[in-house]
N, C-alpha and C positions, 0 to 999 in steps of 0.2 A: 504494500500500500504506500502510495506516495502522496505528499501534501504539497500543494502549490498555492501560494498567496499572491493574488493579483487584483487589480481593478479598483475602481472608486467605491465599490460596495464593501471592500475589505473582507471578502468572503474567504472561506477555506474550501477548497475542492478536494474531494477524496476520490481517487480512481481506484476501484477495487478490482484487481485482476482475479476474477473468479475462476479462470481457467488454470491458474497455478496453485490453487488450494488443493491440497491432497486430502482425500477423504477415503477411508478404508472401505466404506460401503459402496462407493460409486466412482466411476471414471468420467471425467468431464471432457467433452469434445474440444479438442485444441483449436478448432476453427471458429468457435463461437464468439470470441472477442471479449470485450470488457463490459461490465455493468457499471455505468457511471451514476453515482449517487451524489447529489449536491445539497449542501445545507447553507441557508442564509438567514441570519438574524436581520430581518428587513426593516424593522421599526416603522411600520405603516405601509403595508402592501399597496393600498389604493393609490397612493401618490408615486409609487416607484415601480409599478408593474411594467410599464414601457421600458424603463431603464434596465430592469432585471432581464427582460426578454432580449433586449439589444446586447446586453453583456454576455448572455449565454451563447448567442449566435457565433459561429455556426455549429458548435459542439453541444447541442442540447442534451441534458442528462436524461437518463431513463426515469429516475426518481428525483423529485425536487421537494426538499424538506424546508419548511418556513417556520421561523419562530418570531414572536412579537408582530403578528400581522395587524393587530389593532382593529379587527373587524368584528361586528356582531354577527350572529348566526344567519340572519336574513341577507346581510351583505355578502357573507361568505358563499351562500348558495348561488348568488348571482355573479360571483367572480369567476371569469373564464380565462383560460389561456389556450391559444391555438395548439392543437395536438396533445393536450393534457386533459385528464379527468381529475376531479377532486376525489382523492381516495379516502381521506380521513381528515377530520379537523376537530378542534376544540376552541370554542369562543367563550369569552367571559360574558356574564350577565349582569353582575353587580358592579364590578369595577371597570374602569376604562383600560385601554391598551391590552398588552399581553396577547395570548392565543397562539395556537400551533396548527399547522396544516401539512398534509403530504399530497403532492400532485404526482400523478403517475402517467407516463407516456401512454397514449391511446392504444398502442399495440401490445401492451402488457396486461394480461389478465391477473386480477388480484382479488383478495377478499378483505373486507373491512373487519377489524377486530374491535369490538366494543369494550373500551376500558374506562368509560366515563365515570364509573363508580370510584375510581382512584383519584379523580381530578378534584382539586380544590383551588379556587382562584388565588393567584399569587404564590401559593405554596407548592403546587405541582400541577402543571398543565401538560397533558400528554395525549397523543393519538397514535394509532398503530394500524398496520395492515400487513398482509402476508401474500407471498406469491411464490411461484416455482421458477427456478432458472435451471434448465436441464433437469438433473435429478436432485438438485438441492432445493430445500424449502427455506425461504428467507423471510424473516420478520423485520420490518422497519418500524422503529419507534422514534417519534420526535417529542422532545421534552423541553419544557421551559420552567424555570423557577425564578421568580422575581427576587432581586436582592433584598426587598423588604418582606419577603415571605418568611414563614415559620420554619426554620431549619430542622427543628425537632420533628415536626409533622412530616416534612419531606423525607427525612431519614427513616421514620417509622414505616413509610410506604415503600421505600426503595431498598431498605436494608434486609 
């Protein structure tokens, strides 16, 4: 796994070479290529969606994980990106800002994992989905904890 820091959005890109992971149970086809998973703490997706898409061009990721999108549930339902589906999300109801989302390239079949019962605004905001890549089953979890959140509560849910 390599990490590359670039761009005005100060993102971290993780390129996961799934073809070179050795698994005793299965053999991964060497011609399959990479699974590109991208994370961005966007701090207000609505005003930066165009910049995000421009920044990703031409190497769009398979999975796009967003933290601090600052959208309410109704706004998130109407947020679209060409060639992506909203796979999972969590939006705050009581407080402003925060929130997490996972967008999945339209060619990837996935299943939503409902983990809302673990969420508490500011303390732990998470969403998840799963999909298959060759013979591997992969779960993607996007998590955000506000610096003003209750660390003890966070640790009790993740420990």
